[in-house]
C-alpha positions as CSV (number, residue, x, y, z in Angstrom):
1,M,26.6,-21.7,-14.4
2,F,24.5,-23.4,-17.0
3,P,26.1,-26.8,-18.1
4,V,27.1,-26.7,-21.8
5,R,26.7,-29.9,-23.7
6,P,29.7,-31.2,-25.7
7,D,27.5,-31.4,-28.8
8,E,25.8,-28.0,-28.4
9,P,24.5,-27.0,-31.9
10,E,25.9,-23.8,-33.5
11,Y,22.4,-22.2,-33.7
12,A,22.2,-22.2,-29.9
13,K,25.4,-20.2,-29.5
14,L,25.6,-16.4,-29.3
15,P,27.3,-14.9,-32.3
16,E,30.3,-12.5,-31.9
17,T,29.3,-9.2,-33.4
18,T,30.3,-5.6,-33.5
19,P,27.3,-3.4,-32.5
20,P,26.7,0.2,-33.4
21,A,27.2,2.8,-30.6
22,C,23.5,3.6,-30.1
23,N,20.2,1.8,-30.6
24,K,17.1,3.1,-32.5
25,Y,16.1,5.2,-29.5
26,G,19.4,6.9,-29.1
27,K,20.4,4.9,-26.1
28,G,24.0,3.7,-25.9
29,I,24.4,-0.1,-26.4
30,D,27.6,-0.3,-24.4
31,L,26.2,-0.4,-20.9
32,A,29.7,-0.4,-19.3
33,T,29.9,3.3,-20.4
34,D,26.6,4.1,-18.7
35,Y,27.2,2.0,-15.6
36,P,31.0,1.7,-15.0
37,T,30.6,1.0,-11.3
38,L,28.3,-2.0,-12.0
39,T,30.7,-4.0,-14.2
40,G,33.1,-6.7,-13.3
41,D,30.8,-8.4,-10.8
42,S,29.5,-11.9,-10.7
43,L,25.7,-12.4,-11.2
44,R,26.0,-15.2,-8.6
45,I,23.7,-17.5,-10.6
46,N,22.7,-20.4,-8.5
47,G,25.4,-19.4,-6.0
48,D,28.1,-19.6,-8.6
49,T,30.6,-16.7,-8.2
50,G,32.1,-17.1,-11.6
51,I,32.0,-14.3,-14.2
52,G,31.1,-15.1,-17.8
53,E,33.7,-14.6,-20.6
54,N,31.3,-13.3,-23.2
55,P,33.0,-10.4,-25.0
56,N,29.7,-8.6,-25.3
57,R,28.7,-9.2,-21.7
58,Y,28.1,-5.4,-21.1
59,K,26.2,-4.8,-24.3
60,Q,22.4,-4.4,-24.4
61,H,21.0,-7.7,-25.8
62,G,17.5,-8.3,-27.1
63,F,15.2,-10.6,-29.1
64,Y,14.6,-10.7,-32.8
65,F,11.3,-12.0,-34.0
66,T,10.5,-12.9,-37.7
67,A,6.7,-13.1,-37.9
68,D,6.9,-14.6,-41.4
69,N,8.5,-17.7,-40.0
70,C,6.5,-18.4,-36.8
71,I,4.2,-21.4,-37.1
72,A,2.7,-21.1,-33.6
73,C,4.2,-24.5,-32.5
74,H,4.7,-23.0,-29.0
75,A,8.1,-24.7,-28.7
76,C,9.4,-21.5,-27.3
77,E,6.8,-21.5,-24.6
78,S,7.5,-25.1,-23.7
79,A,11.2,-24.6,-23.5
80,C,10.9,-21.6,-21.3
81,S,8.4,-23.3,-19.0
82,E,10.6,-26.4,-18.7
83,K,13.7,-24.5,-18.0
84,N,12.1,-22.3,-15.3
85,D,10.0,-25.1,-13.9
86,L,6.8,-23.0,-14.3
87,P,3.3,-24.2,-13.3
88,P,0.7,-24.6,-16.1
89,H,-1.0,-21.3,-15.3
90,L,2.2,-19.2,-15.8
91,A,4.3,-18.6,-18.9
92,F,7.1,-16.1,-19.2
93,R,6.8,-16.3,-23.0
94,A,3.5,-16.6,-24.8
95,V,2.4,-16.9,-28.4
96,G,-0.7,-14.9,-29.5
97,Y,-2.0,-13.9,-32.9
98,V,-4.0,-11.5,-34.9
99,E,-5.8,-12.4,-38.1
100,G,-7.6,-10.6,-40.9
101,G,-9.0,-10.9,-44.4
102,T,-11.9,-13.0,-45.7
103,W,-11.9,-16.6,-46.9
104,P,-10.2,-17.8,-48.9
105,S,-7.7,-14.9,-48.6
106,T,-7.0,-14.9,-44.9
107,K,-3.9,-13.9,-43.1
108,R,-2.6,-14.7,-39.6
109,V,0.3,-13.1,-37.8
110,N,1.7,-15.0,-34.8
111,V,3.6,-13.0,-32.2
112,S,5.9,-14.6,-29.6
113,M,6.5,-12.3,-26.7
114,A,8.3,-12.4,-23.4
115,C,10.0,-9.6,-21.4
116,N,11.7,-7.1,-23.7
117,H,14.3,-5.9,-21.1
118,C,13.5,-2.3,-22.0
119,D,15.8,0.7,-21.9
120,D,13.2,2.4,-19.7
121,P,11.7,-0.4,-17.6
122,V,8.5,1.0,-16.1
123,C,8.2,-2.2,-14.0
124,L,11.4,-1.2,-12.2
125,K,10.2,2.3,-11.5
126,G,6.7,1.2,-10.5
127,C,7.7,-1.6,-8.1
128,P,7.4,-0.3,-4.5
129,T,9.6,-3.1,-3.1
130,R,12.5,-2.6,-5.5
131,A,12.3,-6.2,-6.6
132,Y,13.5,-5.2,-10.1
133,T,17.1,-4.4,-11.2
134,K,18.4,-3.3,-14.6
135,F,21.8,-5.0,-14.9
136,A,24.7,-3.8,-16.9
137,E,25.2,-7.5,-17.8
138,Y,23.4,-8.0,-21.1
139,G,21.0,-5.1,-20.2
140,A,18.8,-7.7,-18.4
141,V,15.9,-6.6,-16.3
142,L,15.7,-9.1,-13.5
143,Q,13.1,-9.5,-10.8
144,D,13.5,-11.2,-7.4
145,P,10.2,-12.9,-6.4
146,N,11.4,-13.2,-2.8
147,I,11.4,-9.4,-2.5
148,C,8.0,-9.1,-4.2
149,F,4.9,-8.9,-2.0
150,G,2.5,-9.4,-4.8
151,C,0.8,-6.0,-5.3
152,G,0.9,-6.6,-9.1
153,Y,1.6,-3.0,-10.0
154,C,4.3,-4.0,-12.4
155,T,1.7,-6.0,-14.3
156,W,-0.3,-2.8,-14.6
157,V,2.4,-0.6,-15.9
158,C,4.1,-3.1,-18.3
159,P,2.5,-2.9,-21.8
160,Y,3.6,-6.4,-22.9
161,N,2.3,-8.9,-20.3
162,A,5.8,-9.6,-19.2
163,P,5.5,-9.8,-15.4
164,Q,3.3,-12.6,-14.4
165,L,1.3,-12.5,-11.1
166,D,1.0,-16.0,-9.7
167,P,-2.3,-16.1,-7.8
168,V,-1.3,-19.2,-6.0
169,K,2.1,-18.1,-4.7
170,G,1.0,-14.5,-4.3
171,Q,4.1,-13.1,-6.1
172,V,5.3,-11.9,-9.5
173,E,7.8,-13.7,-11.7
174,K,9.1,-13.0,-15.2
175,C,11.6,-13.8,-17.9
176,N,15.2,-13.6,-16.7
177,M,16.7,-13.5,-20.2
178,C,18.3,-16.9,-19.4
179,V,21.4,-15.0,-18.1
180,D,22.8,-18.3,-16.9
181,R,22.9,-19.5,-20.5
182,L,24.2,-16.1,-21.8
183,E,27.2,-16.3,-19.3
184,V,28.4,-19.5,-21.1
185,G,27.7,-18.2,-24.6
186,L,24.3,-19.8,-25.3
187,K,21.1,-18.1,-26.5
188,P,18.0,-18.2,-24.3
189,A,16.1,-21.5,-24.1
190,C,13.2,-20.2,-26.1
191,V,15.4,-19.1,-29.0
192,S,17.3,-22.4,-29.1
193,A,14.0,-24.3,-29.2
194,C,12.4,-22.3,-32.0
195,L,11.7,-24.8,-34.9
196,A,11.1,-22.4,-37.7
197,G,13.9,-19.9,-37.0
198,A,11.4,-17.2,-36.1
199,L,13.0,-16.3,-32.8
200,D,16.6,-15.1,-32.4
201,F,18.7,-13.3,-29.9
202,G,21.8,-11.1,-29.7
203,V,23.3,-7.7,-29.2
204,I,20.5,-5.2,-30.1
205,E,20.7,-3.6,-33.5
206,T,23.0,-6.4,-34.9
207,T,20.7,-8.0,-37.5
208,P,21.0,-11.8,-37.3
209,E,21.5,-14.0,-40.4
210,N,18.7,-14.3,-42.9
211,R,17.0,-11.1,-41.7
212,H,17.1,-7.6,-43.1
213,Q,14.4,-5.8,-41.1
214,T,14.7,-4.5,-37.5
215,Q,11.3,-2.9,-37.0
216,T,10.1,-1.8,-33.6
217,T,6.4,-2.4,-34.3
218,I,4.2,-5.2,-35.5
219,P,0.4,-5.5,-35.6
220,G,-0.8,-6.0,-32.1
221,F,2.3,-4.7,-30.5
222,P,1.8,-1.7,-28.2
223,T,3.7,1.6,-28.9
224,P,7.4,1.2,-28.2
225,E,7.5,4.8,-26.9
226,I,6.3,3.8,-23.5
227,T,9.4,1.7,-22.5
228,H,11.8,1.5,-25.5
229,P,11.7,-2.3,-25.6
230,N,14.7,-4.3,-26.8
231,I,12.9,-6.4,-29.4
232,R,13.1,-6.1,-33.2
233,F,10.6,-7.5,-35.8
234,Q,10.6,-8.6,-39.3
235,L,7.3,-8.9,-41.2
236,T,7.5,-8.9,-45.0
237,Q,4.2,-10.5,-46.0
238,S,1.4,-8.3,-47.3
239,L,-1.5,-8.0,-44.8
240,P,-5.1,-6.8,-45.0
241,R,-5.8,-3.3,-43.8
242,E,-7.5,-4.6,-40.7
243,M,-6.4,-7.3,-38.3
244,T,-8.4,-8.5,-35.3
245,R,-7.5,-10.3,-32.1
246,A,-8.6,-13.8,-31.4
247,D,-9.2,-13.2,-27.7
248,A,-12.3,-11.5,-26.2
249,T,-10.7,-8.0,-26.1
250,P,-12.8,-5.7,-28.3
251,L,-9.9,-4.4,-30.3
252,R,-8.8,-4.4,-33.9
253,Y,-5.7,-3.0,-35.6
254,V,-6.1,-0.9,-38.6
255,R,-3.4,0.2,-41.0
256,D,-3.3,3.8,-42.1
257,G,-1.4,4.1,-45.4
258,Q,0.9,1.6,-47.1
259,E,3.3,1.0,-44.2
260,Q,2.9,-1.9,-41.9
261,K,2.0,0.4,-39.1
262,Y,-1.3,-0.6,-37.3
263,E,-3.2,1.4,-34.8
264,P,-5.6,-0.1,-32.2
265,Q,-9.3,0.7,-32.7
266,V,-12.5,-0.5,-31.1
267,R,-14.0,-3.7,-32.6
268,I,-17.7,-3.0,-32.7
269,E,-19.9,-6.1,-32.2
270,E,-23.5,-6.7,-31.9
271,R,-24.0,-6.6,-28.1
272,E,-26.9,-6.0,-25.8
273,R,-26.6,-3.6,-23.0
274,E,-26.3,-5.6,-19.8
275,W,-25.9,-5.0,-16.0
276,G,-22.7,-7.0,-15.8
277,L,-23.0,-7.1,-12.0
278,K,-21.1,-10.4,-11.6
279,K,-18.1,-8.9,-13.5
280,L,-18.0,-5.8,-11.2
281,S,-16.2,-7.8,-8.6
282,T,-12.5,-7.9,-9.3
283,R,-9.2,-8.7,-7.5
284,E,-9.1,-4.9,-6.8
285,N,-12.1,-5.0,-4.5
286,P,-9.9,-4.2,-1.5
287,L,-8.7,-1.1,-3.3
288,V,-12.3,0.0,-3.9
289,L,-12.8,0.1,-0.1
290,F,-9.4,1.5,0.7
291,T,-9.6,4.5,-1.8
292,L,-13.1,5.5,-0.8
293,A,-12.5,5.2,2.9
294,S,-9.3,7.1,2.8
295,Q,-10.9,9.9,0.7
296,A,-13.8,10.1,3.1
297,V,-11.5,10.3,6.1
298,V,-9.4,13.0,4.6
299,G,-12.5,15.0,3.6
300,A,-14.1,14.6,7.0
301,F,-11.0,15.8,8.8
302,L,-10.7,18.8,6.5
303,A,-14.3,19.8,7.3
304,M,-13.8,19.4,11.1
305,F,-10.5,21.3,11.2
306,L,-11.2,24.0,8.7
307,G,-14.9,24.4,9.3
308,P,-14.7,26.6,12.4
309,M,-12.3,28.9,10.6
310,V,-14.9,29.6,7.9
311,G,-17.8,30.3,10.3
312,L,-19.1,26.8,11.2
313,S,-18.8,27.2,14.9
314,E,-20.8,24.0,15.4
315,L,-17.7,22.1,14.4
316,A,-15.4,23.7,16.9
317,P,-14.1,21.2,19.6
318,A,-15.7,23.3,22.4
319,A,-19.2,23.2,20.8
320,H,-19.4,19.4,21.2
321,P,-16.6,18.3,23.6
322,L,-17.7,14.6,23.4
323,V,-18.7,14.4,19.7
324,Y,-15.6,16.0,18.3
325,P,-13.0,13.5,19.8
326,A,-15.4,10.6,19.2
327,L,-15.6,11.4,15.5
328,L,-11.8,11.8,15.3
329,F,-11.4,8.4,16.8
330,A,-14.0,7.0,14.4
331,L,-12.1,8.5,11.5
332,L,-8.8,7.0,12.9
333,G,-10.5,3.6,13.2
334,L,-12.0,3.8,9.7
335,E,-8.5,4.6,8.2
336,T,-7.0,1.8,10.2
337,A,-9.5,-0.6,8.8
338,A,-8.9,0.8,5.3
339,L,-5.2,0.2,5.6
340,V,-5.7,-3.4,6.8
341,V,-8.1,-4.0,3.9
342,S,-5.6,-2.6,1.4
343,T,-3.1,-5.3,2.4
344,M,-5.6,-7.9,1.4
345,H,-4.9,-6.8,-2.2
346,L,-1.3,-8.1,-1.7
347,G,-0.2,-11.6,-2.5
348,K,1.8,-11.5,0.7
349,P,0.0,-9.2,3.1
350,H,2.5,-9.8,5.9
351,R,5.2,-8.1,3.8
352,F,3.3,-4.8,3.5
353,Y,6.2,-2.8,5.1
354,R,8.2,-3.3,1.9
355,A,6.0,-0.7,0.2
356,F,8.4,2.0,1.4
357,N,11.4,0.6,-0.4
358,N,11.2,2.7,-3.7
359,L,10.1,6.2,-2.7
360,R,12.3,7.7,-5.4
361,Y,10.4,6.2,-8.3
362,S,7.3,4.3,-7.4
363,P,4.0,6.1,-7.1
364,V,2.7,3.2,-4.9
365,A,5.5,3.8,-2.4
366,R,4.7,7.5,-2.4
367,E,1.0,6.9,-1.8
368,V,1.7,4.5,1.1
369,A,4.1,7.0,2.6
370,G,1.6,9.9,2.1
371,I,-1.2,8.0,3.8
372,A,1.2,6.9,6.6
373,V,2.1,10.5,7.3
374,F,-1.5,11.7,7.3
375,Y,-2.5,8.7,9.5
376,N,0.1,9.5,12.1
377,L,-0.6,13.2,12.1
378,L,-4.3,12.5,12.5
379,G,-3.5,10.2,15.4
380,A,-1.3,12.8,17.0
381,Y,-4.0,15.5,16.6
382,T,-6.6,13.1,18.0
383,L,-4.6,12.3,21.1
384,L,-3.4,15.8,21.8
385,T,-6.9,17.3,21.6
386,T,-8.7,14.4,23.4
387,F,-6.2,13.9,26.3
388,P,-4.5,17.2,26.9
389,A,-4.1,16.3,30.6
390,A,-1.7,13.5,29.5
391,F,0.6,16.2,28.1
392,A,0.4,18.5,31.1
393,F,4.2,18.3,31.5
394,L,4.5,20.5,28.4
395,P,4.1,24.2,28.7
396,P,0.6,25.3,27.4
397,A,2.2,27.2,24.5
398,W,4.1,24.2,23.4
399,L,1.0,22.0,23.6
400,A,-1.0,24.5,21.6
401,W,1.8,24.6,19.0
402,L,1.9,20.8,18.7
403,I,-1.9,20.6,18.2
404,S,-1.8,23.3,15.6
405,A,1.2,21.6,13.8
406,A,-0.4,18.2,13.8
407,G,-3.7,19.6,12.6
408,W,-2.2,21.7,9.8
409,G,0.2,18.9,8.9
410,A,-2.7,16.5,8.5
411,V,-4.6,19.1,6.4
412,V,-1.7,19.3,4.0
413,A,-0.7,15.6,4.1
414,G,-4.2,14.3,3.4
415,P,-4.7,15.9,-0.1
416,V,-1.1,15.3,-0.9
417,A,-1.6,11.6,-0.2
418,L,-4.6,11.5,-2.4
419,Y,-2.6,13.2,-5.2
420,F,0.0,10.4,-4.9
421,M,-2.9,7.9,-4.9
422,H,-4.2,9.3,-8.2
423,A,-0.7,9.2,-9.7
424,I,-0.7,5.4,-9.3
425,Y,-3.3,5.2,-12.1
426,R,-1.8,7.6,-14.6
427,I,-0.3,4.7,-16.5
428,P,0.3,4.9,-20.3
429,A,-0.2,1.2,-20.5
430,R,-3.8,1.6,-19.2
431,P,-5.3,4.4,-21.2
432,F,-8.7,4.1,-19.5
433,W,-7.0,5.3,-16.3
434,N,-4.5,7.7,-17.8
435,H,-6.8,10.8,-17.6
436,W,-7.1,13.7,-15.3
437,Q,-10.6,12.5,-14.4
438,V,-9.0,10.2,-11.9
439,L,-7.8,13.2,-9.9
440,N,-11.3,14.7,-10.2
441,S,-12.9,11.5,-9.0
442,F,-10.6,11.1,-5.9
443,F,-10.9,14.7,-4.8
444,G,-14.6,14.7,-5.6
445,S,-15.1,11.7,-3.3
446,M,-13.0,13.5,-0.6
447,F,-15.3,16.6,-0.6
448,A,-18.6,14.6,-0.9
449,L,-18.0,11.7,1.4
450,G,-16.1,13.7,3.9
451,A,-18.8,16.4,4.2
452,L,-21.5,13.7,4.4
453,T,-19.8,12.0,7.2
454,V,-19.5,15.1,9.3
455,A,-23.0,16.3,8.5
456,L,-24.8,13.1,9.4
457,T,-22.8,12.7,12.7
458,Y,-23.5,16.3,13.9
459,A,-27.1,16.3,12.7
460,S,-27.8,13.1,14.5
461,V,-26.3,14.3,17.7
462,N,-28.1,17.7,17.5
463,F,-31.4,16.0,16.7
464,I,-31.1,13.8,19.8
465,Q,-30.2,16.8,22.0
466,G,-33.0,18.8,20.5
467,K,-30.7,21.5,19.0
468,P,-31.2,23.0,15.5
469,F,-28.9,21.8,12.8
470,A,-30.4,23.2,9.6
471,D,-27.8,25.8,9.0
472,L,-24.9,23.4,9.5
473,L,-26.4,20.9,7.1
474,A,-27.0,23.6,4.5
475,A,-23.4,24.7,4.7
476,L,-22.1,21.2,4.4
477,A,-24.3,20.5,1.5
478,W,-22.2,22.8,-0.7
479,P,-19.0,20.7,-0.5
480,V,-21.1,17.6,-1.2
481,F,-22.5,19.3,-4.3
482,F,-19.1,20.6,-5.3
483,G,-17.5,17.1,-5.0
484,L,-20.3,15.4,-7.0
485,A,-20.2,18.1,-9.6
486,L,-16.4,17.8,-9.9
487,E,-16.6,14.0,-10.5
488,T,-19.5,14.5,-13.0
489,I,-17.5,17.0,-15.0
490,G,-14.5,14.7,-15.1
491,L,-16.6,11.7,-16.2
492,W,-18.1,13.7,-19.1
493,F,-14.7,14.8,-20.4
494,H,-13.4,11.3,-19.8
495,A,-16.0,9.6,-22.0
496,R,-15.5,12.2,-24.7
497,D,-11.7,12.0,-24.7
498,L,-11.6,8.2,-24.7
499,N,-13.7,8.1,-27.9
500,R,-11.6,10.8,-29.5
501,R,-8.3,9.0,-28.7
502,G,-9.5,5.6,-29.7
503,G,-7.5,2.5,-28.9
504,E,-7.7,0.6,-25.6
505,G,-9.3,3.5,-23.8
506,A,-12.1,3.7,-26.3
507,A,-12.5,-0.1,-26.0
508,S,-12.9,0.2,-22.2
509,H,-15.6,2.8,-22.8
510,Y,-17.2,0.5,-25.3
511,E,-17.3,-2.2,-22.6
512,Q,-18.7,0.4,-20.2
513,T,-21.7,1.1,-22.5
514,T,-22.4,-2.5,-23.5
515,T,-21.3,-5.2,-21.0
516,F,-21.9,-2.8,-18.1
517,G,-24.3,-0.5,-20.0
518,K,-27.3,-0.6,-17.7
519,T,-25.1,-0.3,-14.6
520,Y,-23.3,2.7,-16.2
521,T,-26.5,4.4,-17.0
522,A,-27.9,3.8,-13.5
523,R,-24.7,5.2,-12.0
524,N,-24.9,8.3,-14.1
525,V,-28.6,8.9,-13.4
526,A,-28.0,8.4,-9.6
527,L,-25.1,10.8,-9.7
528,L,-27.2,13.5,-11.4
529,C,-30.0,12.9,-8.8
530,A,-27.4,13.2,-6.0
531,I,-26.2,16.5,-7.4
532,A,-29.8,17.8,-7.6
533,T,-30.5,16.5,-4.1
534,S,-27.5,18.1,-2.5
535,A,-28.3,21.5,-4.2
536,A,-31.9,21.3,-3.1
537,L,-30.9,20.5,0.5
538,A,-28.5,23.5,0.5
539,A,-31.2,25.8,-0.8
540,A,-34.3,24.5,1.1
541,R,-32.6,24.1,4.5
542,P,-35.0,21.5,5.8
543,A,-35.1,21.0,9.6
544,G,-36.1,18.3,12.1
545,L,-36.6,14.6,11.5
546,T,-37.5,15.3,7.8
547,A,-34.1,16.8,7.2
548,L,-32.3,13.9,8.9
549,W,-34.1,11.3,6.8
550,L,-33.5,13.3,3.6
551,W,-29.8,13.4,4.4
552,V,-29.7,9.7,5.2
553,G,-31.3,8.9,1.9
554,A,-28.9,11.2,0.0
555,A,-26.0,9.6,1.8
556,L,-27.1,6.1,0.8
557,L,-27.5,7.2,-2.8
558,I,-24.1,8.9,-2.9
559,L,-22.4,5.9,-1.2
560,A,-23.9,3.5,-3.6
561,T,-23.0,5.7,-6.6
562,S,-19.4,6.1,-5.4
563,T,-19.0,2.3,-4.8
564,V,-20.4,1.3,-8.1
565,G,-18.4,3.9,-9.9
566,R,-15.2,2.8,-8.3
567,M,-15.9,-0.8,-9.0
568,L,-16.4,0.1,-12.7
569,F,-13.1,2.0,-12.6
570,Y,-11.2,-1.2,-11.8
571,A,-13.4,-3.7,-13.8
572,L,-13.3,-1.8,-17.1
573,V,-9.7,-1.1,-17.7
574,I,-8.2,-2.7,-20.9
575,P,-4.4,-2.5,-20.9
576,T,-2.2,-2.2,-23.9
577,T,-1.4,-5.9,-23.7
578,M,-0.2,-8.3,-26.4
579,P,-3.0,-10.3,-28.1
580,G,-3.7,-13.7,-26.8
581,A,-5.1,-16.8,-28.5
582,F,-8.6,-18.4,-28.4
583,F,-7.8,-20.2,-25.2
584,W,-4.4,-19.0,-24.0
585,R,-4.4,-15.6,-22.3
586,N,-8.0,-15.0,-23.2
587,K,-9.9,-13.4,-20.3
588,A,-13.2,-14.8,-21.5
589,F,-11.8,-18.3,-21.5
590,Q,-10.3,-17.8,-18.0
591,E,-13.6,-16.7,-16.7
592,H,-15.4,-19.7,-18.3
593,A,-12.8,-22.1,-16.9
594,Q,-13.1,-20.8,-13.4
595,K,-16.9,-20.8,-13.6
596,S,-17.3,-24.2,-15.1
597,G,-14.6,-26.0,-13.1
598,L,-12.2,-26.5,-16.0
599,A,-9.6,-24.5,-14.0
600,A,-9.4,-27.4,-11.6
601,R,-7.5,-29.3,-14.4
602,P,-4.0,-27.9,-14.4
603,Q,-3.6,-28.5,-18.2
604,T,-6.1,-25.7,-18.9
605,G,-3.5,-23.2,-17.8
606,V,-5.9,-21.3,-15.5
607,A,-5.5,-21.0,-11.8
608,M,-8.5,-21.9,-9.8
609,D,-7.4,-19.9,-6.8
610,A,-7.8,-16.1,-7.2
611,H,-5.5,-14.5,-4.7
């Protein structure tokens, strides 16, 4: 347990209060009622098996923040970092701000934010390793960094910057509500250290002394509807209609009406359209390769397996007894490489097997499971069709049934796995991704890249053997056309809807048309050219060496377009995060520090090593 000082001041102690039955979201505050089997146990803090005597131990607790009082002294940050022995580049609690007005009548609102220990913790549901637990004790959402393998998905889904991915250790850590202090009747360290009385803590919906507001929003705070966070605000000062962030995120918060309710909007600035090629490379580069390769493999197998059933006899195993199994093994090898590359996205790649721990809730776990099922069925089908003699001990009817079952199983498992893959990105906290265009893009790549792979392989072989291949290429040009058209339609609706919705999604699109404006335009032009080329190839049916070169050119164009488009997909997303400061939690400053070498100085708070 946390050692209590004999002269512990009264302001550091938890008050005894009688809370209401439910909070503002209709959720019961007495967690012993909801989780009766989880009460009465020790939290085993630092190996201590004792149980705290706090009478409100099984009530949902939360933070109270009075923005009027906060002076941005950062004492809460310092106390939190000292207690948790954090490196300079991590902070479980951070103070950012928004500002507005014109001189001399300017206003600034500071916001101190840590984990809000939400009623509906999306970090818990999203984590594939089950590193998170919502405890009945105090309603604390705790995370075990030893279970975490550093995928960072919890940092994607959380709207409040609460989970912190340590690029040095390759794992996520977060605020633990100072449960060791709560067990002995003390408030969290950050609250006890607050100089101006801006931060307080207690059972949720029990208004602390000297406060009368318990709002669920404040300028710069994302919508509470995503997770139902356990934090309440007080802000009584009059503010300008528009407040802006101090960091580089192109967002402003505009009030509609007299209430202190601010909605995020794009902050338009004078910017030139740039290529932004250096910023295209992100930590998610392994996912660019993994998603595109997996979609190509699924699409190619669908073409090979279903093609003979729709009249493409050239794709039947008997038509090319050597090419068919060779291409199957190539697809198996490509998917193997894709899976290996995907683990490079993890902070701890050797812990990849933990991705199956949360199949019930996590879309990441479901995607990994779906890809694993497809991969194994593809492998089984490849072995059964390539080496039937090795299974001669089976009756012929049984072998035929196994081949059919493995093939049809892979046909079903592949698209299902891609559906799970798309579900990973349907995140309310990342509006740029939260659109049906993601599904269009993934399935469009499946059709286009898969058909291209099969077409080039068989055309090359037929050309070497002196056999005609114009009809096969013409037939496979249509799924290429369909896949590209599917993605183009999705992109058009995506851009339109982002601008209509506003907020962080529109800000991402604004970045897309300015910072990456030239790259964005080039990708769109190349995509339209690829669509026209695939339609022309389907209609003209060129033959011979000319056809082969035209298809190679089209393939290079489509591959480049797909790669750049997927890199933009990861580079552009602006999450619904809390505002930072001019230096602290400012992406532009982090990039400057890493580029200039400032990050080598620990006091800058930026990690030099990007895991």
